[in-house]
TILO-594995 format. One record per residue (C-alpha): chain; x, y, z; residue number from 1. Coordinates in nm, 3 decimals. Each point is the difference from the previous one (the first is absolute). Example, Ala and Ser with C-alpha at 12.3 -4.5 7.8 and 13.67 -1.06 7.14 Angstrom:
BEGIN
+---+---------+---------+---------+-----+
! c !      px !      py !      pz !   k !
+---+---------+---------+---------+-----+
! A !   1.230 !  -0.450 !   0.780 !   1 !
! A !   0.137 !   0.344 !  -0.066 !   2 !
+---+---------+---------+---------+-----+
END
This chain:
BEGIN
+---+---------+---------+---------+-----+
! c !      px !      py !      pz !   k !
+---+---------+---------+---------+-----+
! A !  -6.523 !   6.250 !   0.094 !   1 !
! A !   0.293 !  -0.237 !  -0.041 !   2 !
! A !  -0.092 !  -0.071 !  -0.363 !   3 !
! A !   0.010 !   0.370 !  -0.079 !   4 !
! A !   0.348 !   0.031 !   0.153 !   5 !
! A !   0.122 !  -0.295 !  -0.205 !   6 !
! A !  -0.145 !   0.153 !  -0.317 !   7 !
! A !   0.177 !   0.329 !   0.075 !   8 !
! A !   0.331 !  -0.182 !   0.053 !   9 !
! A !  -0.039 !  -0.193 !  -0.328 !  10 !
! A !  -0.082 !   0.322 !  -0.190 !  11 !
! A !   0.312 !   0.168 !   0.141 !  12 !
! A !   0.213 !  -0.300 !  -0.094 !  13 !
! A !  -0.138 !   0.000 !  -0.357 !  14 !
! A !   0.068 !   0.372 !  -0.032 !  15 !
! A !   0.359 !  -0.052 !   0.118 !  16 !
! A !   0.050 !  -0.287 !  -0.248 !  17 !
! A !  -0.136 !   0.213 !  -0.285 !  18 !
! A !   0.228 !   0.285 !   0.090 !  19 !
! A !   0.299 !  -0.240 !   0.021 !  20 !
! A !  -0.080 !  -0.152 !  -0.339 !  21 !
! A !  -0.032 !   0.345 !  -0.157 !  22 !
! A !   0.331 !   0.101 !   0.151 !  23 !
! A !   0.160 !  -0.320 !  -0.132 !  24 !
! A !  -0.140 !   0.061 !  -0.348 !  25 !
! A !   0.132 !   0.355 !   0.007 !  26 !
! A !   0.354 !  -0.108 !   0.090 !  27 !
! A !   0.253 !   0.097 !  -0.265 !  28 !
! A !   0.147 !  -0.348 !  -0.011 !  29 !
! A !  -0.334 !  -0.164 !  -0.065 !  30 !
! A !  -0.082 !   0.263 !  -0.263 !  31 !
! A !   0.333 !  -0.065 !  -0.171 !  32 !
! A !  -0.065 !  -0.376 !  -0.001 !  33 !
! A !  -0.348 !   0.060 !  -0.140 !  34 !
! A !   0.129 !   0.231 !  -0.278 !  35 !
! A !   0.281 !  -0.244 !  -0.084 !  36 !
! A !  -0.246 !  -0.289 !  -0.029 !  37 !
! A !  -0.229 !   0.205 !  -0.226 !  38 !
! A !   0.293 !   0.097 !  -0.225 !  39 !
! A !   0.108 !  -0.363 !  -0.018 !  40 !
! A !  -0.345 !  -0.114 !  -0.103 !  41 !
! A !  -0.021 !   0.278 !  -0.263 !  42 !
! A !   0.344 !  -0.099 !  -0.133 !  43 !
! A !  -0.102 !  -0.364 !  -0.029 !  44 !
! A !  -0.336 !   0.085 !  -0.155 !  45 !
! A !   0.175 !   0.211 !  -0.265 !  46 !
! A !   0.181 !  -0.304 !  -0.135 !  47 !
! A !  -0.254 !  -0.270 !   0.076 !  48 !
! A !  -0.309 !   0.204 !  -0.101 !  49 !
! A !  -0.214 !  -0.207 !   0.230 !  50 !
! A !  -0.334 !   0.152 !  -0.109 !  51 !
! A !   0.058 !  -0.092 !  -0.365 !  52 !
! A !   0.095 !  -0.363 !   0.069 !  53 !
! A !  -0.244 !  -0.288 !  -0.052 !  54 !
! A !  -0.172 !  -0.149 !   0.303 !  55 !
! A !   0.222 !  -0.312 !   0.008 !  56 !
! A !   0.314 !   0.211 !  -0.009 !  57 !
! A !  -0.132 !   0.222 !   0.278 !  58 !
! A !  -0.073 !  -0.309 !   0.210 !  59 !
! A !   0.353 !  -0.132 !  -0.063 !  60 !
! A !   0.158 !   0.335 !   0.091 !  61 !
! A !  -0.204 !   0.018 !   0.321 !  62 !
! A !   0.091 !  -0.359 !   0.091 !  63 !
! A !   0.367 !   0.063 !  -0.073 !  64 !
! A !  -0.004 !   0.318 !   0.206 !  65 !
! A !  -0.161 !  -0.178 !   0.294 !  66 !
! A !   0.252 !  -0.287 !  -0.025 !  67 !
! A !   0.297 !   0.238 !  -0.014 !  68 !
! A !  -0.140 !   0.191 !   0.295 !  69 !
! A !  -0.038 !  -0.317 !   0.205 !  70 !
! A !   0.355 !  -0.112 !  -0.085 !  71 !
! A !   0.136 !   0.341 !   0.100 !  72 !
! A !  -0.193 !  -0.015 !   0.329 !  73 !
! A !   0.129 !  -0.355 !   0.067 !  74 !
! A !   0.363 !   0.104 !  -0.068 !  75 !
! A !  -0.036 !   0.304 !   0.223 !  76 !
! A !  -0.150 !  -0.215 !   0.277 !  77 !
! A !   0.278 !  -0.259 !  -0.025 !  78 !
! A !   0.279 !   0.254 !  -0.006 !  79 !
! A !  -0.160 !   0.193 !   0.279 !  80 !
! A !  -0.036 !  -0.315 !   0.211 !  81 !
! A !   0.363 !  -0.096 !  -0.054 !  82 !
! A !   0.118 !   0.348 !   0.082 !  83 !
! A !  -0.209 !   0.012 !   0.317 !  84 !
! A !   0.110 !  -0.352 !   0.103 !  85 !
! A !   0.370 !   0.070 !  -0.050 !  86 !
! A !  -0.031 !   0.329 !   0.179 !  87 !
! A !  -0.165 !  -0.175 !   0.294 !  88 !
! A !   0.272 !  -0.269 !   0.005 !  89 !
! A !   0.274 !   0.263 !  -0.001 !  90 !
! A !  -0.169 !   0.194 !   0.275 !  91 !
! A !  -0.067 !  -0.306 !   0.213 !  92 !
! A !   0.350 !  -0.145 !  -0.052 !  93 !
! A !   0.168 !   0.328 !   0.075 !  94 !
! A !  -0.212 !   0.042 !   0.308 !  95 !
! A !   0.069 !  -0.352 !   0.124 !  96 !
! A !   0.369 !   0.032 !  -0.075 !  97 !
! A !   0.024 !   0.334 !   0.172 !  98 !
! A !  -0.179 !  -0.134 !   0.308 !  99 !
! A !   0.219 !  -0.315 !  -0.005 ! 100 !
! A !   0.317 !   0.205 !  -0.022 ! 101 !
! A !  -0.115 !   0.223 !   0.281 ! 102 !
! A !  -0.099 !  -0.295 !   0.218 ! 103 !
! A !   0.294 !  -0.238 !  -0.069 ! 104 !
! A !   0.337 !   0.059 !   0.163 ! 105 !
! A !   0.327 !  -0.149 !  -0.113 ! 106 !
! A !   0.068 !  -0.340 !   0.159 ! 107 !
! A !   0.341 !  -0.088 !   0.138 ! 108 !
! A !   0.138 !  -0.308 !  -0.176 ! 109 !
! A !   0.316 !  -0.197 !  -0.051 ! 110 !
! A !   0.112 !  -0.083 !  -0.351 ! 111 !
! A !   0.268 !  -0.179 !  -0.199 ! 112 !
! A !   0.157 !   0.062 !  -0.338 ! 113 !
! A !  -0.040 !  -0.270 !  -0.265 ! 114 !
! A !   0.347 !  -0.107 !  -0.111 ! 115 !
! A !   0.127 !  -0.298 !  -0.202 ! 116 !
! A !   0.153 !  -0.279 !   0.205 ! 117 !
! A !   0.079 !  -0.370 !   0.007 ! 118 !
! A !  -0.256 !  -0.264 !   0.085 ! 119 !
! A !  -0.003 !  -0.376 !  -0.033 ! 120 !
! A !  -0.166 !  -0.159 !  -0.302 ! 121 !
! A !  -0.244 !  -0.261 !   0.123 ! 122 !
! A !  -0.239 !  -0.272 !  -0.112 ! 123 !
! A !  -0.321 !   0.021 !   0.203 ! 124 !
! A !  -0.198 !  -0.319 !   0.051 ! 125 !
! A !  -0.194 !  -0.202 !   0.258 ! 126 !
! A !   0.132 !  -0.306 !   0.181 ! 127 !
! A !  -0.092 !  -0.239 !   0.278 ! 128 !
! A !   0.200 !  -0.076 !   0.313 ! 129 !
! A !   0.084 !  -0.356 !   0.096 ! 130 !
! A !   0.202 !  -0.141 !   0.290 ! 131 !
! A !   0.358 !  -0.110 !  -0.047 ! 132 !
! A !  -0.102 !  -0.344 !   0.129 ! 133 !
! A !  -0.340 !  -0.140 !   0.094 ! 134 !
! A !  -0.108 !  -0.352 !   0.103 ! 135 !
! A !  -0.326 !  -0.156 !   0.111 ! 136 !
! A !   0.062 !  -0.253 !   0.277 ! 137 !
! A !  -0.195 !  -0.328 !  -0.022 ! 138 !
! A !  -0.022 !  -0.304 !   0.222 ! 139 !
! A !   0.207 !  -0.299 !  -0.120 ! 140 !
! A !  -0.159 !  -0.248 !   0.238 ! 141 !
! A !  -0.339 !  -0.090 !   0.139 ! 142 !
! A !  -0.001 !   0.109 !   0.359 ! 143 !
! A !  -0.114 !   0.223 !   0.283 ! 144 !
! A !   0.155 !   0.342 !   0.060 ! 145 !
! A !   0.138 !   0.020 !   0.354 ! 146 !
! A !   0.176 !   0.338 !   0.001 ! 147 !
! A !   0.031 !   0.327 !  -0.197 ! 148 !
! A !   0.288 !   0.186 !   0.169 ! 149 !
! A !  -0.007 !   0.313 !  -0.222 ! 150 !
! A !  -0.243 !   0.293 !  -0.025 ! 151 !
! A !  -0.177 !   0.081 !  -0.324 ! 152 !
! A !   0.162 !   0.288 !  -0.189 ! 153 !
! A !   0.329 !  -0.026 !   0.190 ! 154 !
! A !   0.351 !  -0.015 !  -0.145 ! 155 !
! A !   0.164 !  -0.342 !  -0.011 ! 156 !
! A !   0.351 !  -0.123 !  -0.068 ! 157 !
! A !   0.101 !  -0.287 !  -0.220 ! 158 !
! A !  -0.039 !  -0.329 !   0.195 ! 159 !
! A !  -0.241 !   0.136 !   0.263 ! 160 !
! A !  -0.269 !  -0.248 !   0.110 ! 161 !
! A !  -0.338 !   0.122 !  -0.124 ! 162 !
! A !  -0.241 !  -0.294 !   0.050 ! 163 !
! A !   0.045 !  -0.320 !   0.201 ! 164 !
! A !  -0.201 !  -0.319 !  -0.068 ! 165 !
! A !  -0.052 !  -0.294 !   0.235 ! 166 !
! A !   0.326 !  -0.198 !  -0.038 ! 167 !
! A !  -0.035 !  -0.282 !   0.253 ! 168 !
! A !  -0.020 !  -0.270 !  -0.266 ! 169 !
! A !   0.291 !   0.147 !  -0.195 ! 170 !
! A !   0.217 !   0.021 !   0.312 ! 171 !
! A !  -0.075 !  -0.363 !   0.090 ! 172 !
! A !   0.077 !  -0.114 !  -0.355 ! 173 !
! A !   0.330 !   0.183 !   0.013 ! 174 !
! A !   0.098 !  -0.159 !   0.330 ! 175 !
! A !  -0.084 !  -0.347 !  -0.136 ! 176 !
! A !   0.205 !   0.066 !  -0.311 ! 177 !
! A !   0.294 !   0.126 !   0.207 ! 178 !
! A !  -0.010 !  -0.310 !   0.224 ! 179 !
! A !  -0.005 !  -0.229 !  -0.303 ! 180 !
! A !   0.288 !   0.198 !  -0.146 ! 181 !
! A !   0.207 !  -0.048 !   0.315 ! 182 !
! A !  -0.061 !  -0.378 !  -0.009 ! 183 !
! A !   0.084 !  -0.029 !  -0.369 ! 184 !
! A !   0.313 !   0.209 !   0.044 ! 185 !
! A !   0.123 !  -0.232 !   0.278 ! 186 !
! A !  -0.067 !  -0.309 !  -0.212 ! 187 !
! A !   0.188 !   0.148 !  -0.292 ! 188 !
! A !   0.303 !   0.091 !   0.211 ! 189 !
! A !   0.006 !  -0.350 !   0.154 ! 190 !
! A !  -0.009 !  -0.162 !  -0.342 ! 191 !
! A !   0.283 !   0.217 !  -0.121 ! 192 !
! A !   0.210 !  -0.098 !   0.299 ! 193 !
! A !  -0.050 !  -0.369 !  -0.088 ! 194 !
! A !   0.037 !   0.037 !  -0.372 ! 195 !
! A !   0.281 !  -0.257 !  -0.011 ! 196 !
! A !  -0.218 !  -0.277 !   0.142 ! 197 !
! A !  -0.350 !   0.113 !  -0.116 ! 198 !
! A !  -0.137 !  -0.050 !  -0.346 ! 199 !
! A !   0.005 !   0.300 !  -0.225 ! 200 !
! A !  -0.373 !  -0.014 !  -0.059 ! 201 !
! A !  -0.066 !   0.037 !   0.371 ! 202 !
! A !   0.206 !   0.317 !   0.007 ! 203 !
! A !  -0.188 !   0.134 !  -0.300 ! 204 !
! A !  -0.334 !  -0.071 !   0.168 ! 205 !
! A !   0.113 !   0.186 !   0.312 ! 206 !
! A !   0.117 !   0.294 !  -0.208 ! 207 !
! A !  -0.334 !   0.015 !  -0.186 ! 208 !
! A !  -0.197 !  -0.022 !   0.324 ! 209 !
! A !   0.198 !   0.292 !   0.141 ! 210 !
! A !  -0.066 !   0.212 !  -0.316 ! 211 !
! A !  -0.374 !  -0.077 !   0.014 ! 212 !
! A !  -0.012 !   0.105 !   0.364 ! 213 !
! A !   0.173 !   0.328 !  -0.087 ! 214 !
! A !  -0.259 !   0.064 !  -0.272 ! 215 !
! A !  -0.286 !  -0.066 !   0.241 ! 216 !
! A !   0.145 !   0.253 !   0.244 ! 217 !
! A !   0.023 !   0.260 !  -0.277 ! 218 !
! A !  -0.362 !  -0.072 !  -0.100 ! 219 !
! A !  -0.116 !   0.034 !   0.359 ! 220 !
! A !   0.183 !   0.332 !   0.036 ! 221 !
! A !  -0.157 !   0.129 !  -0.321 ! 222 !
! A !  -0.347 !  -0.092 !   0.124 ! 223 !
! A !   0.073 !   0.170 !   0.329 ! 224 !
! A !   0.117 !   0.316 !  -0.179 ! 225 !
! A !  -0.327 !   0.012 !  -0.195 ! 226 !
! A !  -0.188 !   0.042 !   0.326 ! 227 !
! A !   0.166 !   0.339 !   0.030 ! 228 !
! A !  -0.048 !   0.291 !  -0.244 ! 229 !
! A !   0.290 !   0.245 !   0.005 ! 230 !
! A !   0.063 !   0.333 !  -0.175 ! 231 !
! A !   0.177 !  -0.056 !  -0.335 ! 232 !
! A !   0.150 !   0.352 !   0.000 ! 233 !
! A !  -0.003 !   0.328 !   0.191 ! 234 !
! A !  -0.333 !   0.178 !  -0.041 ! 235 !
! A !  -0.341 !   0.072 !   0.145 ! 236 !
! A !  -0.260 !  -0.266 !   0.071 ! 237 !
! A !  -0.354 !   0.082 !  -0.105 ! 238 !
! A !  -0.331 !  -0.111 !   0.143 ! 239 !
! A !  -0.008 !  -0.360 !   0.128 ! 240 !
! A !  -0.311 !  -0.184 !  -0.113 ! 241 !
! A !  -0.002 !  -0.277 !   0.267 ! 242 !
! A !   0.009 !  -0.018 !   0.380 ! 243 !
! A !   0.174 !  -0.233 !   0.248 ! 244 !
! A !  -0.197 !  -0.320 !   0.039 ! 245 !
! A !  -0.123 !  -0.004 !  -0.359 ! 246 !
! A !   0.046 !  -0.325 !  -0.192 ! 247 !
! A !   0.107 !   0.073 !  -0.357 ! 248 !
! A !   0.058 !  -0.209 !  -0.310 ! 249 !
! A !   0.320 !   0.004 !  -0.200 ! 250 !
! A !  -0.002 !   0.285 !  -0.251 ! 251 !
! A !  -0.209 !   0.238 !   0.214 ! 252 !
! A !   0.109 !   0.366 !  -0.031 ! 253 !
! A !   0.111 !   0.136 !   0.336 ! 254 !
! A !   0.172 !   0.339 !  -0.042 ! 255 !
! A !   0.205 !   0.219 !  -0.233 ! 256 !
! A !   0.351 !   0.131 !   0.056 ! 257 !
! A !   0.109 !   0.304 !  -0.198 ! 258 !
! A !   0.341 !   0.157 !  -0.045 ! 259 !
! A !  -0.072 !   0.364 !  -0.088 ! 260 !
! A !   0.345 !   0.155 !   0.030 ! 261 !
! A !   0.092 !   0.061 !  -0.271 ! 262 !
! A !  -0.322 !   0.024 !  -0.203 ! 263 !
! A !  -0.028 !  -0.067 !  -0.371 ! 264 !
! A !  -0.204 !   0.201 !  -0.248 ! 265 !
! A !  -0.111 !  -0.148 !  -0.332 ! 266 !
! A !  -0.092 !   0.234 !  -0.285 ! 267 !
! A !   0.001 !   0.018 !  -0.379 ! 268 !
! A !   0.150 !   0.248 !  -0.243 ! 269 !
! A !  -0.067 !   0.049 !  -0.373 ! 270 !
! A !   0.225 !  -0.201 !  -0.228 ! 271 !
! A !   0.118 !   0.325 !  -0.167 ! 272 !
! A !   0.176 !   0.090 !   0.328 ! 273 !
! A !   0.178 !  -0.334 !   0.033 ! 274 !
! A !   0.334 !   0.146 !  -0.110 ! 275 !
! A !  -0.018 !   0.258 !   0.281 ! 276 !
! A !  -0.041 !  -0.246 !   0.288 ! 277 !
! A !   0.274 !  -0.195 !   0.177 ! 278 !
! A !   0.063 !  -0.184 !   0.325 ! 279 !
! A !   0.104 !   0.237 !   0.278 ! 280 !
! A !  -0.193 !   0.305 !  -0.125 ! 281 !
! A !  -0.174 !   0.207 !   0.265 ! 282 !
! A !  -0.377 !  -0.009 !   0.051 ! 283 !
! A !  -0.234 !   0.205 !   0.221 ! 284 !
! A !  -0.341 !  -0.117 !   0.115 ! 285 !
! A !  -0.292 !   0.184 !   0.159 ! 286 !
! A !  -0.292 !  -0.156 !   0.186 ! 287 !
! A !  -0.348 !   0.140 !   0.064 ! 288 !
! A !   0.041 !  -0.095 !   0.365 ! 289 !
! A !   0.317 !   0.215 !   0.031 ! 290 !
! A !  -0.066 !   0.294 !  -0.238 ! 291 !
! A !   0.287 !   0.214 !   0.133 ! 292 !
! A !   0.266 !  -0.272 !   0.001 ! 293 !
! A !   0.218 !  -0.133 !  -0.281 ! 294 !
! A !   0.155 !  -0.348 !   0.022 ! 295 !
! A !   0.313 !  -0.056 !  -0.209 ! 296 !
! A !   0.150 !  -0.319 !  -0.136 ! 297 !
! A !   0.174 !  -0.156 !  -0.299 ! 298 !
! A !  -0.083 !  -0.223 !  -0.295 ! 299 !
! A !   0.076 !  -0.361 !   0.094 ! 300 !
! A !  -0.095 !  -0.195 !  -0.312 ! 301 !
! A !  -0.151 !   0.039 !  -0.348 ! 302 !
! A !  -0.214 !  -0.269 !  -0.158 ! 303 !
! A !   0.151 !  -0.195 !  -0.290 ! 304 !
! A !  -0.307 !   0.033 !  -0.224 ! 305 !
! A !  -0.242 !   0.271 !  -0.119 ! 306 !
! A !  -0.375 !  -0.039 !   0.048 ! 307 !
! A !  -0.138 !  -0.039 !  -0.353 ! 308 !
! A !  -0.345 !   0.130 !   0.099 ! 309 !
! A !   0.093 !   0.317 !   0.186 ! 310 !
! A !   0.341 !   0.052 !  -0.170 ! 311 !
! A !   0.155 !   0.057 !   0.340 ! 312 !
! A !   0.272 !  -0.165 !   0.205 ! 313 !
! A !  -0.009 !  -0.089 !   0.370 ! 314 !
! A !   0.253 !   0.157 !   0.238 ! 315 !
! A !   0.061 !  -0.079 !   0.366 ! 316 !
! A !   0.145 !   0.247 !   0.248 ! 317 !
! A !   0.119 !  -0.029 !   0.361 ! 318 !
! A !  -0.105 !   0.253 !   0.266 ! 319 !
! A !   0.161 !   0.005 !   0.348 ! 320 !
! A !  -0.269 !  -0.025 !   0.268 ! 321 !
! A !   0.170 !   0.016 !   0.341 ! 322 !
! A !  -0.306 !   0.152 !   0.175 ! 323 !
! A !  -0.238 !  -0.254 !  -0.157 ! 324 !
! A !  -0.225 !   0.275 !  -0.137 ! 325 !
! A !  -0.045 !  -0.173 !  -0.335 ! 326 !
! A !  -0.230 !  -0.300 !  -0.037 ! 327 !
! A !  -0.041 !  -0.251 !  -0.277 ! 328 !
! A !  -0.289 !   0.037 !  -0.244 ! 329 !
! A !  -0.009 !   0.381 !   0.020 ! 330 !
! A !  -0.004 !   0.193 !  -0.328 ! 331 !
! A !   0.266 !   0.269 !  -0.040 ! 332 !
! A !   0.079 !   0.284 !  -0.239 ! 333 !
! A !   0.343 !  -0.086 !  -0.138 ! 334 !
! A !   0.242 !   0.255 !  -0.142 ! 335 !
! A !   0.295 !  -0.156 !  -0.183 ! 336 !
! A !   0.293 !   0.239 !  -0.050 ! 337 !
! A !   0.145 !  -0.053 !  -0.349 ! 338 !
! A !   0.201 !   0.320 !  -0.058 ! 339 !
! A !   0.028 !   0.372 !   0.061 ! 340 !
! A !  -0.152 !   0.302 !  -0.172 ! 341 !
! A !   0.214 !   0.315 !   0.023 ! 342 !
! A !  -0.223 !   0.275 !  -0.144 ! 343 !
! A !  -0.323 !  -0.054 !   0.193 ! 344 !
! A !  -0.203 !   0.296 !   0.130 ! 345 !
! A !  -0.028 !  -0.055 !   0.374 ! 346 !
! A !  -0.232 !   0.157 !   0.257 ! 347 !
! A !  -0.050 !  -0.082 !   0.369 ! 348 !
! A !  -0.270 !  -0.259 !   0.057 ! 349 !
! A !  -0.185 !   0.249 !   0.224 ! 350 !
! A !  -0.063 !   0.221 !  -0.306 ! 351 !
! A !  -0.211 !  -0.268 !  -0.166 ! 352 !
! A !  -0.376 !  -0.007 !   0.061 ! 353 !
! A !  -0.261 !  -0.241 !  -0.130 ! 354 !
! A !  -0.364 !   0.044 !  -0.091 ! 355 !
! A !  -0.138 !  -0.337 !  -0.100 ! 356 !
! A !   0.232 !  -0.135 !  -0.268 ! 357 !
! A !   0.132 !   0.349 !  -0.084 ! 358 !
! A !   0.330 !   0.121 !   0.146 ! 359 !
! A !   0.099 !   0.364 !   0.008 ! 360 !
! A !   0.232 !   0.258 !   0.158 ! 361 !
! A !  -0.036 !   0.370 !   0.084 ! 362 !
! A !   0.234 !   0.223 !  -0.200 ! 363 !
! A !   0.090 !   0.350 !   0.123 ! 364 !
! A !   0.033 !   0.278 !  -0.256 ! 365 !
! A !  -0.001 !   0.376 !   0.063 ! 366 !
! A !  -0.109 !  -0.048 !   0.360 ! 367 !
! A !  -0.299 !  -0.222 !  -0.079 ! 368 !
! A !  -0.053 !  -0.376 !   0.014 ! 369 !
! A !  -0.165 !  -0.195 !  -0.281 ! 370 !
! A !  -0.080 !  -0.369 !  -0.015 ! 371 !
! A !   0.170 !  -0.201 !  -0.277 ! 372 !
! A !  -0.082 !  -0.356 !  -0.094 ! 373 !
! A !   0.308 !  -0.223 !  -0.029 ! 374 !
! A !   0.098 !  -0.352 !  -0.099 ! 375 !
! A !   0.237 !  -0.162 !   0.248 ! 376 !
! A !   0.260 !  -0.273 !  -0.042 ! 377 !
! A !   0.226 !  -0.164 !   0.257 ! 378 !
! A !   0.011 !   0.087 !   0.370 ! 379 !
! A !   0.317 !  -0.021 !   0.206 ! 380 !
! A !   0.127 !   0.151 !   0.327 ! 381 !
! A !  -0.307 !   0.226 !   0.039 ! 382 !
! A !   0.052 !   0.131 !  -0.354 ! 383 !
! A !  -0.242 !  -0.042 !  -0.290 ! 384 !
! A !   0.084 !   0.007 !  -0.370 ! 385 !
! A !  -0.224 !   0.231 !  -0.206 ! 386 !
! A !  -0.025 !  -0.131 !  -0.355 ! 387 !
! A !  -0.217 !   0.281 !  -0.139 ! 388 !
! A !  -0.204 !   0.296 !   0.124 ! 389 !
! A !   0.261 !   0.251 !   0.122 ! 390 !
! A !   0.324 !   0.148 !  -0.128 ! 391 !
! A !   0.350 !   0.000 !   0.155 ! 392 !
! A !   0.050 !   0.296 !   0.232 ! 393 !
! A !  -0.365 !   0.016 !   0.108 ! 394 !
! A !  -0.075 !   0.073 !   0.365 ! 395 !
! A !  -0.235 !  -0.256 !   0.157 ! 396 !
! A !  -0.174 !   0.023 !   0.336 ! 397 !
! A !   0.112 !  -0.260 !   0.255 ! 398 !
! A !  -0.191 !   0.118 !   0.310 ! 399 !
! A !  -0.302 !   0.223 !   0.059 ! 400 !
! A !  -0.223 !  -0.117 !  -0.288 ! 401 !
! A !  -0.294 !  -0.060 !   0.231 ! 402 !
! A !  -0.052 !   0.377 !   0.037 ! 403 !
! A !  -0.058 !   0.062 !  -0.370 ! 404 !
! A !  -0.345 !   0.115 !  -0.110 ! 405 !
! A !   0.064 !  -0.080 !  -0.367 ! 406 !
! A !   0.216 !   0.088 !  -0.299 ! 407 !
! A !   0.163 !   0.340 !   0.026 ! 408 !
! A !   0.025 !  -0.007 !   0.379 ! 409 !
! A !   0.264 !   0.253 !   0.118 ! 410 !
! A !   0.294 !  -0.151 !   0.189 ! 411 !
! A !   0.311 !   0.097 !   0.194 ! 412 !
! A !   0.289 !  -0.244 !  -0.034 ! 413 !
! A !   0.180 !  -0.047 !   0.331 ! 414 !
! A !   0.311 !  -0.182 !  -0.108 ! 415 !
! A !   0.071 !   0.112 !  -0.360 ! 416 !
! A !   0.047 !   0.317 !  -0.201 ! 417 !
! A !  -0.186 !   0.048 !  -0.328 ! 418 !
! A !   0.295 !  -0.142 !  -0.194 ! 419 !
! A !  -0.001 !  -0.318 !   0.211 ! 420 !
! A !   0.304 !   0.080 !   0.217 ! 421 !
! A !  -0.009 !  -0.056 !   0.375 ! 422 !
! A !  -0.094 !   0.292 !   0.225 ! 423 !
! A !   0.208 !   0.090 !   0.306 ! 424 !
! A !  -0.132 !  -0.135 !   0.327 ! 425 !
! A !  -0.069 !   0.351 !   0.136 ! 426 !
! A !  -0.220 !   0.084 !  -0.298 ! 427 !
! A !  -0.187 !  -0.330 !   0.034 ! 428 !
! A !  -0.073 !   0.081 !   0.364 ! 429 !
! A !  -0.121 !   0.347 !  -0.087 ! 430 !
! A !  -0.247 !  -0.128 !  -0.261 ! 431 !
! A !  -0.127 !  -0.267 !   0.241 ! 432 !
! A !  -0.071 !   0.264 !   0.264 ! 433 !
! A !  -0.190 !   0.215 !  -0.251 ! 434 !
! A !  -0.202 !  -0.301 !  -0.115 ! 435 !
! A !  -0.091 !  -0.087 !   0.357 ! 436 !
! A !  -0.125 !   0.353 !   0.058 ! 437 !
! A !  -0.216 !  -0.020 !  -0.315 ! 438 !
! A !  -0.148 !  -0.328 !   0.118 ! 439 !
! A !  -0.086 !   0.151 !   0.338 ! 440 !
! A !  -0.186 !   0.280 !  -0.173 ! 441 !
+---+---------+---------+---------+-----+
END
């Protein structure tokens, strides 16, 4: 029963296909194509006279016809594919763009006009900080430490007692030398009083004995002083390696005292810039530990010789350090000011963005923001020099870039007109209110 129904359905489908094919064959367009093809073949046969040609010629003509047909089909397929692909791209792009434009609203931004200005010409290099004075304290005597009256890392003044050694022997030696000195001084004075009746050689012996006694007192005082280690200058004492009660040998390192105000910075510049550098020139340094702070100073000295290997010359600068933020041994980015450039294109530092090693800014044109890659030069007072990438008079975005979806993002400038002039405060407020309403939506 079911097989018969399936057979009936198949028969009906075949009948419909036959009727459709007949209708297609009877179409005027198909008939015209068929007649045109027949005429073309008759026209070709009239000149080629295919039936009268030898078998080899016929085979060549057939092969050539097939080859030409295949080439024509390949060209049609390629052109058709390109046409379809481009049409799809146009349709997709237009659709995406239209949806993007419908979905994206203008973002409120702040901008600045790129204008020529003056900026310092600088030599950028890397240097290393070193203290103004630094000394490692060592023991001058063999002895036992009895007292350390200072705390590690504290500030000390010149002459402050830092480490005290056992001085009992030195004190006793000094007292003995002072007693001998007193005796020899009395003998010498007595001999001088009797110089008219005493032989000259006796007076000379008394004088010599008195001088020797004075020398022994001085020696005893020097030994006593060596039992005390005092600060050689104002500074900060570092970590103390020994403890009270420790017996140390002469030459043992005990502590380090550093004077770090001012600090010195040593760096090198290329020999070609030697004529641009002089004592007293200003320098700026930046540290990784204080990325938002600039320390300023001056050139203190220039080396007398050029390094023959690196073709550079050493320079030393002085940096005031009243808060003791700078420490010796730290590497610093040094900027040596050697002149001034008066026609530099300047933009606010907030307009500059970085993606890896690439720096760029957003430029506003006809109400839309586009990203432009730039090459920057010197930086000074929150301004950045743009060497190449944008033209004078361009409007660059300084705030609001985080809202952008990509190139061509529509924007509303809060603080500037299209020509770069400042807007009145009332108009700025009005645009801000409208932007806030859009964001709420």
